[in-house]
N, C-alpha and C positions, 0 to 999 in steps of 0.2 A: 839336481833330483826330483826324479818324477813316480808319482805316487800311485797307484791303481791299487783298488780293492776290488771283492767280489761278493756278491751277496746273492743267495737262492731265493725263486719266488714259487715256495710249493708251503701252500697251505697258510699262507704269510698277510693273509687282507687285514686282520688290525692293525700290523704294524708298518707294514711297507710305505705306503708315504711317507708316513712320519720319519721311516727312518733314510730314506733314500732322500728327502728336503735337507734332514740334519747331516750328513755326510757328505750329500754332492762339496759343498763350497771348502771343503776340506781335504780332497784330492784331486788328482789330475783327470782320473778316466774311470767308471765304477762298469764293469762287468754283472751282470743281471744273468744267473742259471737261471732257462726256463725251462721245466723237466715237462713232457708231455704226462706225463702219468708217473706214482710212488715209485722211491726204489723197492729193490727185488728183498727185502730182508722180510717178506711177509709173503709169499707168491700171490694169494687170493685177493690182497689190496693190490698189487700190482694189475691183477687178471681186472678187478672188477671198477677201478678208480681213474676217474683222470685226475686233471690237477684242477682245483676246485679255485684257485686263483687266477679271475680274469687275465691275460694280457694284456687289455685296455689300461688297469690301472696304473701301465710306465707310460701311458702315450705321453700328460702333460710335462712329464723331463724328458723327452726325447728331443726339443727343441736347445737343450742347453749343450748339446752337441759332446756331452761327458757319458754319455751311457749308449751302452753297446750289450743287446740282449744276445744271450748266448742260447742255441736252443739245442735239443737232445734227448735222450731216450736211456737214462743213464743208470743201471742196476745198483752201485752203490756210491754211498758221499764221496769218497777222495776220486772217483773218477769225474764227478761232476767238477768239485775244486781242480782237480787236476787239468780238465779244459778249460778253466779257467785262464789259472798258473801259466799254461802253455800259449795263450794268448797276449797276455800281459809281456812274457818273455820275449815273445815275436815281435812288440811293440817296441820292444826299447826301456819298459820301466824299470827301476830300479828295487822297489818293494810292491806287494801285492799282500795288502790287507785283509785279513776273514773277518768280516763282519756280517754277522747274520743279521737276520732284518727284525729281532727281538732285541737289538745289542745296540748302547747309545753310549754315548761318551759326552761330558761338558764342553763347552767351547774354550775355556781352560787346558784339559787334558789336553784337546786337539794341540794347544801351543806346545806342550810338554810333548806330544808324541812328534811333533814336525819336526824338533829343535833335535828330537832323540835320535831319529832317523838320519837328518843331516848330518850329524859328527857322529855317531857310528858306523863307521864305512866297513868296519872288519866283522860284526855279527852275521850272523845268517837266520838267526830266527829269533823273533820276540813275544814272549807273551804277557799281557797284563792282568792287573788284578782286577777283581769284580764283585759286583753285589749279585747275589739271586732271589729273586723276587719270586711269592710264591701265593700264587690267587688272583696280588693284589698287588697295585705298587704300593698299599699302605704298610705289605709283611714284607720281613727276608729273613731267606733261611739261617740259621748256626749251626755251624759246624761242630764237627764232635768236640774241638777242643775251644768250643766255646763263641769264636769270634763270627761275625759276619761277614766276612771278606777273605776272599780263597782265590784259587788263580785260576785261570782259562788254558784250556791244552793250544791254543797257538793266535795270536794275534797279528802278526807281521813274520813275512820269507823272502829272502830275498830271489829277485828273478834271478838266476844261474845256472846252468844245466846242472842236474845233476840231483838237484832238491827237489821236491816233488812231495806228495800230502800220500802218507803210507796207508793212513787209515783214520778213516771220519777226517777230521781237522787235523789230527795227528801231523805234522813232518815226519819227512824221511830221515832227519838228522835232532835229538835233543839236546844239543848244544848252543842251547841262546841263553837270553837274558829276561827276568822278568822285570817287566814296567811297572813300578806303583803308581797308576794312572787307572782308577775304578771305572770301568766297563758297569752299566746300568742295565743287568740283562732281565727281562722282561717275559722268557722262554718257557714259563709256569704260568702266566698270566694270561687266563682266558677263560670262557665261558664253558659252559661245562660238554655243549659239542664238538668245540673248537678241538679240546683236551683230546676228546675220544679219536677224534680224526687221526690227531698229530698221534696218540699211541699203535694207530694200526698202520701208520706208513711211513713214521723216520725211522733213521740207522740204527736204533736201539730196541725195536718193535720185536724182537725173537729172546732179547736179554731176558725179562721178565713175566713175571704172569700178569699182564697187561688189565686186567677184569677184575682181580683181585685188586688190585693197587688200585686201579678207579673208584673202585667201589669203598673200599675203606679209607683210604689215605686223600681221598678228591673228594668223592661226596660227601663222606662223613667227615671232614675234617675240622676240625677247632682249634683254638687254641693249644691246646696240651697234648694234641693230636703231636706221638712222636715218629721220627724214625719216618722222614715223608720222600727222603729221593727212591725214585723206581728204582733203579737199579744197582748202587748200594746205599742200602736205608738208613747205616749209620753217622754217613758222612753230614745229612744234613738231620740233626737232635728233633728239630722243630721249627715253627715259624715264628716271631714274633717283631712286633709295630716296629717299624723304621725306627728309628731312633737318632737320624741325622738329618739336617736340611733337606727337601727335597729338590732335585732341578726343575725346570719349568717343564720339559716334555713328561712328565709325569702324570702329569695333570690327565693325561690320555690314556692311562694306565689304572688307573684307580677306581676298577671295578668293584662292585660287591657283590659277593654270594651269599644267599640266603642259609643259614647253619639248618643243616638235618639232623636232629636228635638219631641218633643210632642207636638201635634194638639190640635187646641185650643178647641176641645171636650172632651179631655183629659185634660188639664190643667182644665176646669170647674171642670171636674172630685173629680180631684184632690186636688181642693180645697174644695168640699163639703166633702170630703174624713176628710181632715185634720180638717175641722171646727168642724163635728162631735164627731170627738177624744176630741178633746179639750175640747166644749161644756161637754163631759162627765166625764172630769177630772176636771176643774170647779167644777160640779156638785158635786161628789164626797169630795173635799178638804172642799165646804162648807157643805156639809154634817158631814164630820169628826170636823169640827170647832165646828158646833149646839151641836153635843155630846161631847164633851171636848177630841178628840184623839190628 
């Protein structure tokens, strides 16, 4: 069994070296997609910005013989991922893992992952569970059901003709399984400047009011702040202190953010922001009950 993984190298200076070092011992090949500029979800960002992650950050890992850089100028996230999948397929790999630079697995999880991939030859797509950290490795998002562990969109896809990424990291088939081996996801563990760049360039850039969310839910965040997810506010009720033992790699992401007292106007705007999305969610649930879903 031959396992490849792929990782996107854009605006990930904080995570990339640690992520590659953590991943390489567990895979046979790592394809690093290095775009020359942002996706085309916001045209102005694509025109005005390059790639802030220097390609030289990859130099220490080239000697391993496992890392292959995939250069491109992709307009959409799924195009980037499919470029890596096509290379993995052409080179005869059995699996391609989707591991972004802000996603980490423990050594124990890797033992479980490799065993599962080897034993389940009839599975096409695998997702894993994950913890979503917010602002710092100290805080984890709580979902709408009160839990801290949810499921990511995709972790592994079999390298076979016809299987592709259809939308961002979502595969063309949803007939997969969920492997409960948690990923530690630090995608919202950034400085203010790093988060602002992310909001202007990532594949969800056009899905919500980025600057309102940044001002109310990021800069104005405090432990009592609710509905903190940028594109689906209801799904992250709030962030709490992570209640479980921390893995070794967590110390790299223990960022401390100074608390900024929101002004009365911002408190009112946040109240309106929350009420709007709570109302939308209640309407959705009521509609589903009527339709019997």
